[in-house]
C-alpha positions as CSV (number, residue, x, y, z in Angstrom):
1,M,10.6,26.4,18.5
2,D,12.3,26.1,15.2
3,A,14.7,28.8,15.6
4,D,18.0,26.3,15.4
5,S,16.3,24.1,12.7
6,N,16.5,24.1,8.8
7,P,13.2,24.9,7.1
8,Q,11.2,21.9,6.7
9,V,10.9,20.5,3.2
10,Y,7.7,18.3,2.3
11,A,6.7,15.8,-0.4
12,I,3.4,14.9,-1.5
13,G,2.2,11.2,-1.6
14,V,-0.4,10.5,-4.3
15,K,-1.8,6.8,-4.0
16,E,-4.5,4.6,-5.1
17,I,-5.5,1.2,-3.8
18,W,-6.6,-1.5,-6.4
19,E,-8.0,-4.8,-6.5
20,L,-6.7,-7.2,-9.1
21,P,-7.6,-10.3,-10.4
22,K,-6.7,-13.5,-8.3
23,G,-3.1,-14.7,-8.5
24,R,-1.7,-11.5,-9.6
25,V,-0.8,-9.9,-6.5
26,K,2.1,-11.4,-4.9
27,P,1.7,-10.7,-0.9
28,G,4.7,-9.2,0.7
29,H,6.2,-8.1,-2.9
30,V,7.6,-4.4,-2.7
31,F,8.5,-2.4,-5.7
32,H,10.4,1.1,-5.7
33,T,11.4,3.4,-8.3
34,M,13.0,6.8,-8.7
35,G,12.7,9.5,-11.0
36,F,10.2,8.4,-13.8
37,P,8.0,10.2,-14.7
38,M,9.4,13.4,-13.3
39,D,12.5,15.1,-15.1
40,N,16.1,15.4,-13.8
41,D,15.3,18.3,-11.6
42,T,12.1,17.0,-9.9
43,Y,12.8,14.9,-6.7
44,G,10.4,11.7,-6.4
45,G,9.9,8.3,-7.1
46,G,7.3,5.6,-7.0
47,W,6.0,2.3,-5.4
48,I,4.0,-0.7,-5.6
49,Y,3.4,-2.9,-2.4
50,H,1.5,-6.2,-2.9
51,M,-0.9,-6.7,-0.2
52,K,-3.1,-9.6,1.0
53,D,-6.8,-10.2,-0.3
54,D,-5.5,-9.3,-4.0
55,L,-5.2,-5.6,-3.1
56,L,-2.2,-3.6,-4.7
57,D,-1.1,-0.3,-3.2
58,I,0.3,1.9,-5.9
59,G,1.6,5.7,-5.5
60,L,3.9,8.6,-6.3
61,V,6.0,10.8,-4.2
62,V,6.7,14.2,-5.6
63,G,9.2,16.6,-3.7
64,L,7.2,19.7,-2.9
65,D,10.5,21.9,-3.9
66,Y,10.1,21.6,-7.7
67,K,10.6,24.0,-10.1
68,N,7.8,23.8,-12.8
69,P,4.9,25.7,-11.6
70,L,2.7,23.6,-13.9
71,L,3.6,20.6,-12.6
72,D,0.7,18.3,-11.6
73,P,1.7,15.5,-8.8
74,H,-1.9,13.9,-9.6
75,A,-1.2,13.7,-13.2
76,E,2.4,12.4,-12.6
77,L,0.8,9.5,-10.7
78,Q,-1.5,8.6,-14.0
79,K,1.6,9.0,-16.6
80,F,3.4,6.7,-14.1
81,K,0.8,3.9,-14.3
82,S,1.0,4.5,-17.9
83,H,4.4,2.6,-17.8
84,P,3.9,-0.6,-19.9
85,Y,5.0,-2.8,-16.8
86,F,2.4,-1.1,-14.4
87,K,-0.3,-0.6,-16.9
88,S,-0.1,-4.5,-17.7
89,L,-0.4,-5.1,-13.9
90,L,-3.3,-3.1,-13.5
91,E,-5.3,-4.0,-16.4
92,G,-8.4,-5.9,-15.6
93,G,-8.4,-4.6,-12.0
94,K,-10.5,-2.2,-10.3
95,L,-9.7,1.1,-8.5
96,I,-11.1,0.9,-4.8
97,S,-9.2,3.8,-3.1
98,Y,-7.5,7.3,-3.5
99,G,-5.8,9.5,-1.2
100,A,-2.9,12.3,-0.9
101,K,-0.8,13.4,2.0
102,T,2.2,15.6,2.5
103,I,5.0,14.0,4.4
104,P,7.9,15.9,6.0
105,E,11.2,15.1,4.2
106,G,13.7,17.3,5.4
107,G,15.2,14.9,7.9
108,L,17.0,15.6,11.3
109,F,18.2,19.1,11.1
110,C,14.4,20.3,10.3
111,L,13.2,18.8,13.5
112,P,12.1,21.9,15.9
113,K,12.9,22.0,19.7
114,L,10.7,19.2,20.7
115,Y,9.4,20.4,24.2
116,A,8.4,23.6,25.9
117,D,6.2,24.3,29.0
118,G,3.6,21.6,28.8
119,V,4.4,20.9,25.2
120,L,6.1,17.6,23.5
121,I,5.9,17.3,19.7
122,V,5.6,13.7,18.1
123,G,5.5,12.0,15.0
124,D,4.8,14.2,11.8
125,S,4.4,17.2,13.4
126,A,8.0,17.1,14.3
127,G,9.2,15.6,11.2
128,F,10.0,12.1,12.4
129,L,10.3,10.6,8.7
130,N,13.4,8.8,7.4
131,S,13.3,10.2,3.9
132,A,15.8,7.7,2.5
133,R,13.6,4.8,3.0
134,L,10.3,6.9,2.8
135,K,9.2,5.4,6.1
136,G,8.1,7.3,9.2
137,I,5.4,5.3,11.2
138,H,8.0,3.4,13.2
139,L,9.6,6.7,14.0
140,G,6.3,8.1,14.9
141,M,5.7,5.5,17.2
142,K,8.8,5.5,18.8
143,S,8.6,9.2,19.3
144,G,5.3,8.5,20.9
145,M,6.6,6.0,23.3
146,L,9.4,8.3,24.5
147,A,6.8,11.1,25.1
148,A,4.6,8.7,26.8
149,E,7.6,7.6,29.4
150,T,8.5,11.4,29.6
151,I,5.0,12.4,30.5
152,F,4.7,9.6,32.9
153,E,7.8,10.8,34.7
154,A,6.5,14.5,34.7
155,L,3.3,13.1,36.3
156,L,5.3,11.5,39.1
157,E,7.1,14.8,39.7
158,D,3.9,17.1,39.4
159,N,6.4,19.1,37.0
160,F,5.4,19.9,33.4
161,S,8.1,22.5,32.8
162,A,10.1,22.8,29.7
163,S,13.2,21.8,32.1
164,Q,11.4,18.3,33.0
165,L,10.2,17.8,29.6
166,S,13.5,18.1,28.2
167,N,14.2,14.6,29.3
168,Y,12.2,13.6,25.8
169,D,14.9,15.2,23.9
170,R,17.3,13.4,25.9
171,K,15.8,10.1,25.4
172,F,15.3,10.6,21.6
173,K,19.1,11.3,21.4
174,N,19.9,8.1,23.0
175,S,17.5,5.9,21.1
176,W,17.7,4.0,17.8
177,A,15.4,6.6,16.3
178,Y,17.9,9.5,16.5
179,H,20.7,7.2,15.1
180,E,18.5,6.3,12.2
181,L,17.7,9.9,11.3
182,H,21.3,10.8,11.9
183,Q,22.4,8.3,9.0
184,S,20.0,9.9,6.8
185,R,20.0,13.6,8.1
186,N,21.4,15.1,4.7
187,F,19.6,12.6,2.2
188,H,17.0,15.1,0.8
189,Q,19.4,17.7,0.1
190,A,21.8,15.7,-1.8
191,F,19.0,15.9,-4.6
192,K,19.0,19.7,-4.7
193,D,21.4,19.5,-8.0
194,G,19.4,17.0,-9.7
195,N,18.8,13.2,-9.5
196,L,21.8,12.2,-11.4
197,V,24.2,14.1,-9.2
198,A,22.7,12.9,-6.2
199,M,23.2,9.1,-7.0
200,L,26.8,10.0,-6.4
201,H,26.1,12.0,-3.7
202,V,23.7,9.6,-1.7
203,G,26.5,7.0,-2.3
204,L,29.0,9.0,-0.6
205,Q,26.6,9.5,2.3
206,M,26.0,5.6,2.8
207,A,29.6,5.2,2.8
208,L,30.6,8.1,4.9
209,E,28.0,8.1,7.9
210,G,25.6,10.5,6.3
211,N,27.9,13.6,5.7
212,Y,27.2,16.0,3.0
213,W,29.8,15.4,0.1
214,G,31.6,13.3,2.7
215,I,33.1,16.2,4.6
216,F,29.9,18.5,6.0
217,D,28.1,17.1,9.0
218,R,25.2,19.4,8.4
219,A,23.7,20.6,4.9
220,S,21.4,23.7,4.7
221,N,18.1,23.8,2.9
222,E,15.5,26.4,1.8
223,A,11.7,26.0,2.3
224,G,10.4,23.9,-0.9
225,H,8.0,26.7,-2.1
226,T,11.3,29.1,-2.9
227,H,12.5,26.9,-5.4
228,M,9.3,27.3,-7.8
229,Q,10.2,29.5,-10.9
230,K,8.2,31.8,-12.6
231,L,6.6,31.0,-15.6
232,Y,8.6,32.5,-18.1
233,N,11.5,30.5,-17.4
234,F,9.8,27.5,-19.1
235,Q,9.5,27.5,-22.9
236,K,6.4,25.5,-22.6
237,R,3.9,28.0,-20.9
238,E,0.8,25.9,-21.7
239,P,-0.3,23.3,-19.1
240,E,0.1,19.7,-20.3
241,K,-3.1,18.0,-22.0
242,H,-4.0,14.7,-20.4
243,N,-5.9,11.8,-21.6
244,F,-7.3,9.5,-19.0
245,D,-9.0,6.3,-20.1
246,G,-10.8,5.8,-17.0
247,K,-9.6,2.2,-16.8
248,V,-6.1,2.6,-15.5
249,T,-6.0,6.4,-15.5
250,F,-8.5,8.8,-14.0
251,D,-9.5,12.4,-13.7
252,K,-9.1,14.4,-10.4
253,L,-12.9,14.3,-9.5
254,T,-13.1,10.4,-10.4
255,N,-10.2,10.0,-7.9
256,V,-11.7,12.3,-5.2
257,Y,-15.0,10.2,-5.5
258,Y,-12.7,7.1,-4.6
259,S,-11.4,9.0,-1.5
260,S,-14.9,9.0,-0.1
261,T,-14.3,12.8,1.0
262,K,-17.3,14.3,2.7
263,H,-18.0,17.9,3.8
264,D,-21.2,19.9,4.7
265,E,-21.9,22.1,1.7
266,D,-23.1,24.9,3.7
267,Q,-19.9,25.0,6.4
268,P,-17.6,27.9,6.1
269,C,-14.6,27.2,3.7
270,H,-11.6,25.7,5.8
271,L,-9.3,27.3,2.9
272,K,-8.4,30.9,3.6
273,I,-7.1,32.9,0.8
274,L,-5.2,35.8,2.9
275,E,-4.6,38.2,0.1
276,P,-7.1,37.1,-2.9
277,N,-5.9,39.8,-5.1
278,I,-2.8,38.2,-5.4
279,C,-4.4,35.3,-7.3
280,I,-5.8,37.6,-10.0
281,D,-3.4,40.6,-10.3
282,R,-0.1,38.7,-10.0
283,C,0.0,34.8,-9.6
284,V,-1.9,34.5,-13.0
285,K,0.9,36.2,-14.8
286,E,3.9,34.9,-12.6
287,Y,3.4,31.4,-12.1
288,G,0.1,30.5,-13.8
289,N,-1.9,29.8,-10.7
290,P,-0.2,26.7,-9.8
291,C,-2.9,25.8,-7.2
292,Q,-4.8,24.3,-9.7
293,Y,-2.3,22.1,-10.6
294,F,-0.7,21.2,-7.3
295,C,-3.8,20.2,-5.7
296,P,-4.6,16.6,-6.2
297,A,-8.4,17.1,-5.6
298,K,-9.4,20.0,-7.9
299,V,-10.3,22.2,-5.2
300,Y,-8.6,25.5,-6.7
301,E,-10.2,26.4,-10.3
302,M,-9.9,29.8,-12.1
303,V,-12.9,30.6,-13.7
304,E,-13.9,33.5,-16.2
305,E,-15.7,36.5,-14.8
306,G,-16.0,39.3,-17.3
307,D,-12.4,40.0,-18.6
308,K,-10.8,38.7,-15.5
309,K,-10.4,35.1,-14.0
310,K,-11.6,34.6,-10.7
311,L,-10.4,31.9,-7.9
312,H,-13.1,29.5,-7.2
313,I,-12.7,27.0,-4.2
314,N,-14.3,23.5,-4.2
315,F,-13.7,23.0,-0.6
316,A,-15.8,20.1,-0.4
317,N,-13.4,18.3,-2.6
318,C,-10.5,18.5,-0.3
319,V,-8.4,15.5,0.8
320,H,-6.6,17.2,3.6
321,C,-3.2,16.6,2.0
322,K,-2.4,20.3,2.8
323,T,-0.3,20.9,-0.2
324,C,-1.7,24.2,-0.9
325,D,-0.4,25.5,2.4
326,I,2.9,24.2,1.7
327,M,3.6,24.9,-1.9
328,D,1.8,28.1,-2.5
329,P,4.6,30.5,-3.7
330,Y,3.2,33.6,-2.0
331,Q,2.2,31.7,1.2
332,I,-1.3,33.3,1.3
333,I,-3.2,30.0,1.6
334,D,-4.1,29.1,5.1
335,W,-5.3,25.5,5.6
336,V,-7.7,25.4,8.9
337,T,-9.3,22.5,10.5
338,P,-12.9,22.2,9.0
339,E,-15.9,22.2,10.9
340,G,-17.9,18.8,11.7
341,G,-15.1,16.5,11.3
342,G,-15.4,16.0,7.4
343,G,-12.8,14.9,5.1
344,P,-11.6,12.0,3.1
345,S,-12.3,8.3,4.6
346,Y,-8.8,6.5,4.6
347,T,-10.2,3.0,6.0
348,I,-7.6,0.9,3.8
349,M,-4.9,3.4,2.8
């Protein structure tokens, strides 16, 4: 299905909902940022959405094609909130919800073939997201509407072959959804040389119908995990120490509590490590076990066992973001659907 597509590139969004003192929230106010607190080589940015009922939505997106194996997206969100402006906005407020989710950032050329015999792919599963606007709900809805039209026609014909269902692809390419994704088709690829260069790059794209460097229609990209570099490439080999105040900034386990995540403790672990020896014999030396950093829910822990470390999986903490399945440098973590319908409860996220 993806033989003619670029590898999909993802980002993780880490998000909190706050209840603030009356009068501080201005419903409808939108605030977007870029860069801070990440370095120039790390794609990402933050947002603040002022909602009704004194609620504030604050979060950070980090591209899952970063280089530093010790980067911790959850900790980056906490640093983001420590900025004087954001901290003053949140002080006196109350955290009421937390969550995290990966999103497909690759753009139009990362979409797979959208149809096969008896199959249509819609929404995030296909990659319907405009990374330039960080918006995808409208595109997911449109893809569902086009799929519904296609299925209705297939029902009338009693024909669910790939030939019949190819009408879905035709409808998409004739819709505003295709035009929108085409305009931003090379947006994420513009950032592979750093955020500063990307500013010029993106400006050219906006002026020249989305062309890469104003010349090429289609830019190539690699799967995000291939960008992670070995630990020896970083002078700072020790993970960053964080002091969370419990008022504006929080540790991972506190945040997991606010995600209302629930799993039956005696159910089978839904996080499969295909080659566990790699974690102990290779990853600890080559990458410093990045799973314990990129996971926003403290699912993965390296614990002492004699003269070696052992990987312990706290699967009950999992907020179903699927970062581990995407960003593991060895691609040996397999996220499967857990039993019993457990997971986070995102009622207002």
